[in-house]
One Martini backbone bead per residue (centre of mass of N, CA, C, O) as a GRO file, in nm:
protein
  169
    1UNK     BB    1  -0.382  -2.507  -1.081
    2UNK     BB    2  -0.403  -2.651  -0.779
    3UNK     BB    3  -0.416  -2.941  -0.646
    4UNK     BB    4  -0.531  -3.073  -0.354
    5UNK     BB    5  -0.272  -3.268  -0.311
    6UNK     BB    6  -0.126  -3.011  -0.313
    7UNK     BB    7   0.101  -2.831  -0.144
    8UNK     BB    8   0.237  -2.592   0.018
    9UNK     BB    9   0.491  -2.427   0.088
   10UNK     BB   10   0.693  -2.325   0.300
   11UNK     BB   11   0.700  -2.028   0.448
   12UNK     BB   12   1.015  -1.981   0.455
   13UNK     BB   13   1.062  -2.040   0.157
   14UNK     BB   14   0.892  -1.807   0.056
   15UNK     BB   15   1.038  -1.576   0.205
   16UNK     BB   16   1.317  -1.631   0.082
   17UNK     BB   17   1.233  -1.584  -0.211
   18UNK     BB   18   1.105  -1.287  -0.174
   19UNK     BB   19   1.374  -1.147  -0.080
   20UNK     BB   20   1.473  -1.142  -0.402
   21UNK     BB   21   1.267  -0.912  -0.425
   22UNK     BB   22   1.181  -0.608  -0.566
   23UNK     BB   23   0.990  -0.349  -0.400
   24UNK     BB   24   0.762  -0.139  -0.353
   25UNK     BB   25   0.645   0.118  -0.127
   26UNK     BB   26   0.336   0.156   0.064
   27UNK     BB   27   0.056   0.367   0.159
   28UNK     BB   28  -0.256   0.288   0.266
   29UNK     BB   29  -0.531   0.521   0.259
   30UNK     BB   30  -0.812   0.631   0.470
   31UNK     BB   31  -1.114   0.847   0.466
   32UNK     BB   32  -1.407   0.882   0.687
   33UNK     BB   33  -1.668   0.746   0.854
   34UNK     BB   34  -1.457   0.505   0.957
   35UNK     BB   35  -1.201   0.670   0.924
   36UNK     BB   36  -0.846   0.687   0.985
   37UNK     BB   37  -0.625   0.490   0.775
   38UNK     BB   38  -0.310   0.290   0.770
   39UNK     BB   39  -0.079   0.090   0.552
   40UNK     BB   40   0.178  -0.110   0.479
   41UNK     BB   41   0.277  -0.202   0.137
   42UNK     BB   42   0.384  -0.438  -0.148
   43UNK     BB   43   0.091  -0.526  -0.266
   44UNK     BB   44   0.076  -0.383  -0.587
   45UNK     BB   45  -0.115  -0.257  -0.885
   46UNK     BB   46  -0.161  -0.226  -1.206
   47UNK     BB   47  -0.439  -0.301  -1.419
   48UNK     BB   48  -0.526  -0.032  -1.581
   49UNK     BB   49  -0.587   0.248  -1.819
   50UNK     BB   50  -0.885   0.136  -1.943
   51UNK     BB   51  -0.940   0.199  -1.687
   52UNK     BB   52  -0.807   0.332  -1.416
   53UNK     BB   53  -0.639   0.075  -1.223
   54UNK     BB   54  -0.611  -0.078  -0.895
   55UNK     BB   55  -0.426  -0.290  -0.657
   56UNK     BB   56  -0.461  -0.430  -0.322
   57UNK     BB   57  -0.301  -0.599  -0.049
   58UNK     BB   58  -0.461  -0.697   0.266
   59UNK     BB   59  -0.485  -0.781   0.566
   60UNK     BB   60  -0.783  -0.872   0.718
   61UNK     BB   61  -0.705  -0.773   1.018
   62UNK     BB   62  -0.709  -0.503   0.919
   63UNK     BB   63  -0.885  -0.201   0.960
   64UNK     BB   64  -0.858  -0.095   0.667
   65UNK     BB   65  -1.052  -0.273   0.514
   66UNK     BB   66  -1.317  -0.180   0.641
   67UNK     BB   67  -1.274   0.128   0.588
   68UNK     BB   68  -1.265   0.111   0.282
   69UNK     BB   69  -1.548  -0.003   0.244
   70UNK     BB   70  -1.700   0.235   0.382
   71UNK     BB   71  -1.554   0.482   0.238
   72UNK     BB   72  -1.484   0.402  -0.082
   73UNK     BB   73  -1.170   0.474  -0.040
   74UNK     BB   74  -0.829   0.529  -0.165
   75UNK     BB   75  -0.469   0.572  -0.106
   76UNK     BB   76  -0.179   0.533  -0.302
   77UNK     BB   77   0.140   0.561  -0.146
   78UNK     BB   78   0.436   0.593  -0.305
   79UNK     BB   79   0.728   0.595  -0.182
   80UNK     BB   80   0.997   0.762  -0.114
   81UNK     BB   81   1.333   0.710  -0.051
   82UNK     BB   82   1.296   0.913   0.221
   83UNK     BB   83   1.031   0.725   0.360
   84UNK     BB   84   1.091   0.488   0.562
   85UNK     BB   85   0.969   0.588   0.830
   86UNK     BB   86   0.676   0.566   0.728
   87UNK     BB   87   0.676   0.264   0.682
   88UNK     BB   88   0.725   0.188   0.982
   89UNK     BB   89   0.474   0.314   1.103
   90UNK     BB   90   0.263   0.147   0.907
   91UNK     BB   91   0.400  -0.135   1.027
   92UNK     BB   92   0.452  -0.098   1.349
   93UNK     BB   93   0.804  -0.020   1.378
   94UNK     BB   94   0.840   0.230   1.537
   95UNK     BB   95   1.052   0.432   1.768
   96UNK     BB   96   0.911   0.743   1.730
   97UNK     BB   97   0.620   0.628   1.678
   98UNK     BB   98   0.320   0.548   1.658
   99UNK     BB   99   0.117   0.347   1.541
  100UNK     BB  100  -0.030   0.479   1.263
  101UNK     BB  101   0.088   0.789   1.256
  102UNK     BB  102   0.012   1.078   1.081
  103UNK     BB  103   0.230   1.274   1.231
  104UNK     BB  104   0.496   1.171   1.062
  105UNK     BB  105   0.352   1.351   0.836
  106UNK     BB  106   0.249   1.507   0.545
  107UNK     BB  107  -0.097   1.576   0.463
  108UNK     BB  108  -0.350   1.543   0.209
  109UNK     BB  109  -0.641   1.557  -0.036
  110UNK     BB  110  -0.603   1.613  -0.347
  111UNK     BB  111  -0.910   1.733  -0.386
  112UNK     BB  112  -1.029   1.481  -0.223
  113UNK     BB  113  -1.249   1.314  -0.066
  114UNK     BB  114  -1.077   1.089   0.152
  115UNK     BB  115  -0.797   1.169   0.104
  116UNK     BB  116  -0.439   1.048   0.159
  117UNK     BB  117  -0.183   1.251   0.087
  118UNK     BB  118   0.156   1.222   0.056
  119UNK     BB  119   0.391   1.424   0.085
  120UNK     BB  120   0.646   1.350  -0.147
  121UNK     BB  121   0.560   1.128  -0.295
  122UNK     BB  122   0.613   0.966  -0.573
  123UNK     BB  123   0.305   0.846  -0.554
  124UNK     BB  124  -0.054   0.932  -0.593
  125UNK     BB  125  -0.354   0.723  -0.569
  126UNK     BB  126  -0.690   0.786  -0.615
  127UNK     BB  127  -0.967   0.563  -0.519
  128UNK     BB  128  -1.249   0.393  -0.606
  129UNK     BB  129  -1.422   0.133  -0.500
  130UNK     BB  130  -1.511  -0.173  -0.673
  131UNK     BB  131  -1.358  -0.410  -0.496
  132UNK     BB  132  -1.380  -0.681  -0.248
  133UNK     BB  133  -1.156  -0.970  -0.206
  134UNK     BB  134  -1.146  -1.261  -0.042
  135UNK     BB  135  -0.816  -1.430   0.025
  136UNK     BB  136  -0.778  -1.587   0.270
  137UNK     BB  137  -0.586  -1.351   0.451
  138UNK     BB  138  -0.678  -1.154   0.217
  139UNK     BB  139  -0.737  -0.846   0.054
  140UNK     BB  140  -0.869  -0.743  -0.254
  141UNK     BB  141  -0.833  -0.414  -0.391
  142UNK     BB  142  -1.034  -0.240  -0.616
  143UNK     BB  143  -0.960   0.064  -0.817
  144UNK     BB  144  -1.064   0.377  -0.934
  145UNK     BB  145  -0.891   0.628  -1.071
  146UNK     BB  146  -0.921   0.999  -0.991
  147UNK     BB  147  -0.613   1.051  -0.895
  148UNK     BB  148  -0.277   1.187  -0.991
  149UNK     BB  149   0.050   1.191  -0.843
  150UNK     BB  150   0.383   1.333  -0.917
  151UNK     BB  151   0.710   1.425  -0.797
  152UNK     BB  152   1.003   1.271  -0.900
  153UNK     BB  153   1.073   1.078  -0.698
  154UNK     BB  154   1.215   0.824  -0.582
  155UNK     BB  155   1.154   0.514  -0.500
  156UNK     BB  156   1.087   0.288  -0.260
  157UNK     BB  157   1.263  -0.006  -0.168
  158UNK     BB  158   1.242  -0.376  -0.113
  159UNK     BB  159   1.524  -0.586  -0.012
  160UNK     BB  160   1.671  -0.814   0.184
  161UNK     BB  161   1.547  -0.645   0.440
  162UNK     BB  162   1.573  -0.363   0.277
  163UNK     BB  163   1.616  -0.044   0.203
  164UNK     BB  164   1.587   0.155  -0.107
  165UNK     BB  165   1.715   0.257  -0.435
  166UNK     BB  166   1.724   0.317  -0.749
  167UNK     BB  167   1.960   0.223  -1.004
  168UNK     BB  168   2.129   0.273  -1.270
  169UNK     BB  169   2.277   0.080  -1.540
   0.00000   0.00000   0.00000
């Protein structure tokens, strides 16, 4: 734990360091009484297999956070290597679609109410929300996975400011 007298590193130093990390890219989506929302994220992880749990980190300013809390569920769609355009739409950077526009791709419910499964995603994990914890600028959302789909497609990765796909060594 950092002592109070220690300061955080400069934002740009942190961004430069993190640019050297390869991460998978996902769209976290939710649907229900609070509406249908989605956002591109790279901060997510498997928490445990027993019970199956995941976590995602989302900027608290995003309307997705409130909607996930009200809807009580989310789907973590880990994008396939050919879905970088979907990542751009849900990051709000597309030049071809409106920001956060679900019409940019084909979606299903994977047999679960409130699920927003992206067809052809590398992996889609639908989870019931267990906890939302606000930490600084972000919300950490923990969810218990109730359905899992895997397409067999390679995942989309992001590193050095570019999208890519994994290559075998």
